C-alpha positions in Angstrom: -38.2 -69.5 -103.9 -38.6 -69.9 -107.6 -35.0 -71.0 -108.3 -31.6 -69.6 -108.6 -30.8 -67.1 -111.2 -29.0 -68.4 -114.3 -25.3 -68.5 -113.9 -22.2 -70.0 -115.5 -20.9 -73.4 -114.3 -18.9 -72.8 -111.1 -15.4 -73.9 -110.7 -14.9 -75.9 -107.6 -11.7 -74.1 -106.9 -13.2 -70.6 -107.5 -16.7 -70.3 -106.1 -16.4 -66.5 -106.1 -16.8 -66.6 -109.8 -20.5 -67.2 -109.4 -22.7 -64.2 -109.3 -23.3 -63.0 -105.8 -27.0 -63.6 -106.1 -26.5 -67.2 -107.1 -24.0 -67.8 -104.2 -26.5 -66.4 -101.7 -29.4 -68.4 -103.2 -27.4 -71.6 -102.9 -26.6 -70.7 -99.3 -30.3 -70.4 -98.5 -31.0 -66.7 -98.8 -34.4 -66.0 -100.3 -33.0 -63.7 -103.0 -36.0 -64.2 -105.2 -38.1 -62.5 -102.6 -35.9 -59.3 -102.5 -36.6 -56.1 -104.2 -34.5 -55.0 -107.1 -32.8 -52.4 -104.9 -31.9 -55.1 -102.3 -30.5 -57.3 -105.1 -28.4 -54.4 -106.4 -26.9 -53.8 -102.9 -26.1 -57.5 -102.6 -24.6 -57.7 -106.1 -22.1 -55.0 -105.1 -20.7 -56.9 -102.2 -17.0 -57.4 -102.2 -15.7 -61.0 -102.0 -14.7 -60.2 -98.4 -18.2 -58.9 -97.5 -19.8 -62.0 -99.2 -17.5 -64.3 -97.2 -18.4 -62.5 -94.0 -22.2 -62.6 -94.7 -22.0 -66.3 -95.4 -20.0 -66.9 -92.3 -22.6 -65.1 -90.2 -25.4 -67.0 -91.8 -23.7 -70.3 -91.1 -23.1 -69.4 -87.4 -26.8 -68.3 -87.1 -28.0 -71.5 -88.8 -25.8 -73.5 -86.4 -27.6 -72.2 -83.4 -31.0 -71.9 -85.0 -32.5 -75.1 -83.8 -31.4 -74.4 -80.2 -32.9 -70.9 -80.3 -36.1 -72.2 -81.9 -36.4 -75.0 -79.3 -36.0 -72.5 -76.5 -38.6 -70.3 -78.1 -41.1 -73.2 -78.4 -40.4 -74.5 -74.9 -40.4 -71.1 -73.1 -42.9 -69.5 -75.4 -40.1 -67.1 -76.6 -39.7 -65.6 -73.1 -36.0 -66.0 -73.2 -35.4 -64.7 -76.6 
């Protein structure tokens, strides 16, 4: 990733004021690797959609090491 897109300073009480692309980058999404069309779709997310997407990513990240460990131990046979 080359770095987050430029954005205004966030307010700690209103993170939704950041551009969606910057929020996603800071959450670990590789937005710099996306096409312009994909970035456009993401930029049009509603605050509720963005919250849901971040929640899903957090839950996937929380189980990521467990799934990765099973994949390494069982050769991916279980997943």
